[in-house]
C-alpha positions in Angstrom: 83.0 116.4 50.4 85.3 118.6 48.1 87.8 120.7 49.9 86.7 124.4 50.9 87.9 126.9 48.5 87.5 130.1 50.4 89.8 133.2 50.5 92.0 132.4 53.4 94.3 135.0 54.3 95.3 138.4 53.3 98.7 139.6 54.0 99.7 136.6 56.3 96.5 137.7 58.5 93.3 135.4 58.6 90.1 137.2 57.1 87.3 137.7 59.3 83.9 139.4 57.9 81.4 139.8 61.1 77.7 140.3 60.6 76.0 142.4 63.3 72.0 142.5 63.7 70.4 144.0 66.1 67.7 141.8 67.9 64.0 142.4 67.0 65.2 145.9 66.3 62.0 147.9 66.1 59.8 145.8 68.6 63.0 145.9 71.3 63.4 149.8 70.7 59.3 150.1 71.6 60.1 148.1 74.9 63.3 149.6 76.0 61.2 153.4 75.6 58.0 152.2 77.5 59.1 149.7 80.1 55.1 148.3 80.5 55.5 146.3 77.2 58.7 144.6 78.1 58.3 140.6 78.0 55.1 141.1 76.2 54.0 140.5 72.6 54.5 143.5 71.1 54.2 144.1 67.6 55.3 147.6 65.4 52.6 148.5 62.7 49.6 149.9 61.8 46.3 149.2 63.7 43.8 148.9 60.9 42.8 145.8 58.8 44.4 147.1 56.1 47.8 147.3 58.0 50.8 144.7 58.0 53.3 143.9 60.8 56.4 145.8 60.4 58.4 144.1 63.1 57.5 141.3 66.1 59.0 141.1 69.4 60.3 137.4 70.5 57.1 137.1 73.0 55.0 137.4 69.8 57.1 135.4 67.4 56.4 132.4 69.2 53.0 132.5 68.1 54.2 132.3 64.3 53.7 136.4 64.3 56.5 137.6 61.7 56.8 140.7 59.4 54.8 141.5 56.7 52.3 139.4 58.2 48.6 141.2 57.9 47.5 142.7 60.9 44.4 140.3 61.1 46.4 137.1 60.8 48.8 138.3 63.4 45.7 138.8 65.9 44.3 135.8 65.1 47.6 133.7 65.9 48.0 135.6 69.2 44.9 137.9 70.3 46.8 139.2 73.4 49.3 141.2 70.7 50.1 144.7 71.3 50.1 146.9 68.3 52.1 149.7 68.7 52.6 152.4 65.5 55.9 152.8 64.3 58.5 155.6 64.9 61.3 155.7 62.1 63.2 158.7 63.3 63.5 157.0 66.8 64.8 154.0 65.3 67.1 156.1 62.9 68.2 157.6 65.7 69.4 154.3 67.7 70.6 153.2 64.3 73.2 155.9 64.0 74.4 155.1 67.7 74.6 151.6 66.5 76.7 152.4 63.4 79.1 154.6 65.2 80.2 151.9 67.9 81.1 149.4 65.0 83.1 152.1 63.7 84.4 152.3 67.1 86.1 148.9 66.3 86.8 149.1 62.2 87.1 151.7 59.8 85.3 149.1 57.5 81.5 149.1 58.1 78.9 148.4 55.6 75.6 149.0 56.5 73.1 146.7 55.2 69.8 148.0 56.7 68.8 150.2 59.7 69.6 147.3 62.3 72.2 145.4 60.5 75.8 145.8 59.1 78.7 144.2 58.0 82.4 144.9 59.3 85.5 144.0 58.2 87.6 142.3 61.4 90.8 141.5 59.5 93.3 142.2 61.9 91.4 143.0 64.7 92.5 140.3 66.8 95.9 141.8 67.1 94.2 144.9 68.6 91.3 142.8 70.5 92.1 139.5 71.0 90.6 136.1 69.8 88.0 136.6 67.3 85.7 135.6 70.4 86.8 138.5 72.4 86.1 140.8 69.0 82.5 139.8 69.0 82.2 140.2 73.3 83.1 143.5 73.0 81.0 144.6 69.9 78.1 143.4 72.2 78.8 144.4 75.3 79.6 148.1 73.8 76.2 148.0 71.8 74.5 147.3 74.9 76.0 149.9 76.8 75.8 152.7 74.1 72.0 151.6 72.8 70.3 149.8 75.4 70.1 147.1 72.9 71.3 143.3 72.6 72.7 142.4 69.0 73.8 138.9 67.5 76.9 138.5 65.6 78.3 136.2 63.4 81.7 136.0 62.3 83.1 133.8 59.2 85.8 134.1 57.0 83.7 134.8 54.3 80.6 137.4 54.1 77.2 135.2 53.2 78.6 132.5 56.0 79.1 135.6 58.2 75.3 136.7 57.9 74.0 133.2 58.5 76.3 132.8 61.7 74.6 135.8 63.1 70.8 134.0 63.0 72.4 130.8 64.6 72.1 131.9 68.0 69.2 134.7 68.4 68.9 136.8 70.2 71.8 138.2 71.9 73.8 135.3 71.1 77.4 134.8 68.7 78.1 132.0 66.4 81.6 131.5 65.0 82.4 129.8 61.8 86.2 129.4 61.8 88.1 128.9 58.6 88.7 124.9 59.6 85.0 124.4 60.3 83.7 125.6 57.1 83.5 122.6 55.3 81.7 120.6 58.0 79.6 123.6 58.8 78.5 123.9 55.2 78.0 119.9 54.3 74.8 119.8 56.2 73.4 123.3 55.9 70.2 123.4 54.4 70.4 125.3 51.0 67.5 127.4 51.9 70.0 129.3 54.3 72.0 130.6 51.8 71.3 134.4 51.1 69.5 135.0 47.9 67.8 131.1 47.4 64.4 132.2 47.4 61.2 130.2 47.2 61.2 129.4 43.3 64.9 128.7 43.5 64.4 126.4 46.6 61.7 124.8 44.9 64.0 124.0 41.4 66.7 122.2 44.1 64.3 119.9 45.6 63.3 118.9 42.5 67.2 118.1 41.8 67.2 116.1 45.0 69.2 119.1 46.8 68.6 119.7 50.5 72.0 120.6 51.7 75.0 122.4 50.4 77.1 119.2 50.7 74.5 118.0 48.1 75.2 120.5 45.6 79.0 119.5 45.7 78.0 116.1 44.3 77.7 117.3 40.9 80.7 119.4 39.2 80.4 122.8 38.9 79.4 122.7 34.9 76.2 120.8 36.0 74.8 123.7 37.8 75.9 126.1 35.3 73.9 124.3 32.2 70.9 124.1 34.6 70.7 127.3 36.6 73.1 129.6 34.6 74.7 132.4 36.4 73.0 131.6 39.9 74.5 127.8 39.4 78.0 129.1 39.2 77.0 131.4 42.6 75.6 128.5 44.2 78.4 126.1 43.3 80.6 128.9 44.6 78.9 129.3 48.2 78.6 125.6 48.3 82.4 125.5 48.6 82.6 128.9 50.8 83.7 131.0 48.2 82.5 134.8 48.7 84.8 137.2 47.1 82.2 139.9 48.1 84.1 142.7 50.2 82.6 144.6 53.1 82.2 148.1 51.3 81.2 151.3 52.9 78.0 153.0 51.2 78.4 155.9 48.9 76.5 159.3 50.4 73.1 158.8 50.1 71.1 159.9 47.2 67.9 161.3 48.2 65.8 161.3 51.4 62.0 160.9 51.4 59.0 160.4 53.4 55.7 158.4 52.7 52.7 157.4 54.1 49.8 155.0 53.2 46.5 155.8 54.8 44.1 153.9 56.7 41.4 155.0 54.2 41.9 156.4 50.7 40.8 160.2 50.4 40.8 163.1 47.7 40.9 165.7 50.6 43.5 168.4 49.4 43.9 169.8 52.8 44.4 166.8 54.4 47.1 165.8 51.8 48.6 168.9 52.2 49.2 168.2 56.1 50.6 164.8 55.7 53.1 166.7 53.4 54.3 169.1 55.9 54.5 166.6 58.6 56.8 164.5 55.6 58.6 167.7 54.9 59.5 167.9 58.6 61.1 164.8 58.5 62.9 164.9 55.6 64.1 168.3 56.5 65.5 166.9 59.9 66.7 164.3 58.3 69.1 166.2 55.7 70.2 168.7 58.5 70.8 166.0 60.6 73.0 164.4 57.6 74.2 167.9 56.7 72.9 167.7 53.1 70.9 169.9 50.7 69.1 168.9 47.8 68.3 170.7 44.7 65.1 168.5 43.6 61.9 168.0 45.5 59.6 164.8 44.3 55.8 164.3 44.9 54.9 160.8 45.1 50.9 159.6 45.0 49.6 156.3 44.5 45.9 156.5 43.7 43.3 153.5 45.4 43.7 151.6 42.3 47.5 151.0 42.9 48.6 153.3 39.6 51.3 155.7 40.7 52.8 159.1 39.4 55.8 161.2 40.5 56.3 165.2 40.2 59.6 166.7 40.5 60.6 170.2 40.5 64.5 171.5 40.3 65.1 174.4 42.5 67.5 177.5 41.9 69.9 176.3 44.6 70.1 173.6 47.1 68.0 173.3 50.5 67.2 171.5 53.5 64.7 173.9 54.6 62.0 172.4 55.8 59.4 175.3 54.4 60.9 175.2 50.8 60.6 171.4 50.6 56.6 171.7 51.8 55.8 174.7 49.3 57.5 173.1 46.2 55.4 169.8 47.2 52.3 171.6 47.4 53.0 173.8 44.3 53.4 170.2 42.8 50.4 168.6 44.1 48.2 171.7 43.0 49.2 170.7 39.9 48.1 167.2 39.8 44.5 166.4 38.8 43.1 163.7 41.5 41.1 161.3 39.2 40.6 158.5 41.8 41.5 158.9 45.4 45.1 158.9 47.1 46.0 155.7 48.9 49.3 157.0 49.6 51.5 160.0 49.1 55.0 160.9 50.1 57.7 163.9 49.1 61.5 163.2 48.8 64.5 165.4 48.0 67.1 164.4 45.9 70.3 165.7 43.5 72.3 166.3 46.9 75.7 167.6 47.7 77.1 168.2 51.0 76.4 171.4 52.8 80.6 171.6 54.0 80.9 172.6 50.3 81.4 176.5 50.0 78.3 177.6 48.2 79.4 180.4 45.6 77.9 183.4 44.5 76.3 181.5 41.2 74.5 178.9 44.0 72.4 180.7 46.6 69.4 179.2 48.4 66.2 180.5 47.9 65.9 183.9 48.8 64.3 185.2 52.2 64.4 181.9 53.5 67.5 181.9 55.9 66.0 182.8 58.7 63.6 180.2 58.5 66.6 177.8 58.1 67.8 179.1 61.8 64.2 178.5 63.0 64.4 174.8 61.8 67.7 174.1 63.5 66.4 175.6 66.9 63.4 173.0 66.3 65.9 170.1 65.7 67.8 170.7 68.7 64.7 170.9 70.9 63.4 167.8 69.4 66.6 166.2 70.2 66.4 167.1 73.3 63.1 166.8 74.6 61.6 164.6 72.2 59.7 164.6 68.9 56.4 166.1 70.2 58.2 169.0 72.2 57.3 171.5 69.2 54.6 171.4 67.2 53.5 173.4 64.2 50.2 175.5 64.3 49.0 174.1 60.9 49.6 170.3 62.7 48.0 170.9 65.9 45.4 168.2 66.4 46.6 166.6 63.2 46.3 162.5 64.2 48.8 160.4 62.2 47.0 157.4 61.3 48.5 155.4 58.6 48.6 151.9 57.8 52.3 152.1 57.1 55.1 154.6 57.1 59.0 154.9 55.6 61.3 157.6 55.6 
């Protein structure tokens, strides 16, 4: 096999990238918050036949249940399955704690999703000892702060770190050391490489490729001729080359919430209640991160899956729940409903951090400052006593039963 051509060292130090993946995150949060669910086959998602599984505990995965699977199929595989509704606000809360833990170890953390992140571990051995010790400390601290377990993968390059984190789940740690990269890749199934999907995998199988070692039996030009830029990238990965750095994300550019209904509807009063509930979620998220936005967007998906969006730019930026809701309702009033509605959502974009000094020429919407203070008070109560501690009069008795939600 040809020699590994990875990055090696930076300024005399061995480079390390770690990938941290929370174990069965949504389901684990539900089991932590409700001890009666521990050890039981739990899945997060809706309860209707139109629903899909958003996340599955390890207890239910052994039956073959996976995320994105229909609830109908999941129940056939595991009749004892316990479906619980998702709580994205709670998952984000724990996610923030998890990312804060990682930043205790390195300033260079790239959050890849709500439950996983990359961390630049170059030089951490000088602070914490061997990379094994770095991983162990991260796992211990994560458990201490969040109450949940995570799996850690470490390698000289990014894509190998991600593969490694999945090698010893749950609550595991797997390290691909610099001198082990070539042998590790030689027998690694090519489908384990991030980005190699079903279509490309079929093509590779027809070409006789099963492992990364098989790729290196042909020169790079061979793969470039047959697969173009994908061939070049694939050849690099088979040799352990991945120049992608760990890059902390820029500030978010938008914040939104949307829900798919268990039954399509044309009831505008019901749609407004959903917009109010979503505006609360968006407003709280904006205030928690210290952002205000100028543009409010309404999203509607009809029963035939056609979709429209309508937006309005405000005179000033806002994080105010009432302003978001009123603007979304005004946009809804302008929309005809030729078909029943399957999904509705609201979002805020065109951000600017609140820390910036507001000028005389950029004031918030008039008459809303008192309500903004009320929003902050409600946020504080909910953080301390839970999301149901305070409920708006308009939402009393309102039961949220969507098939799926995202925010």
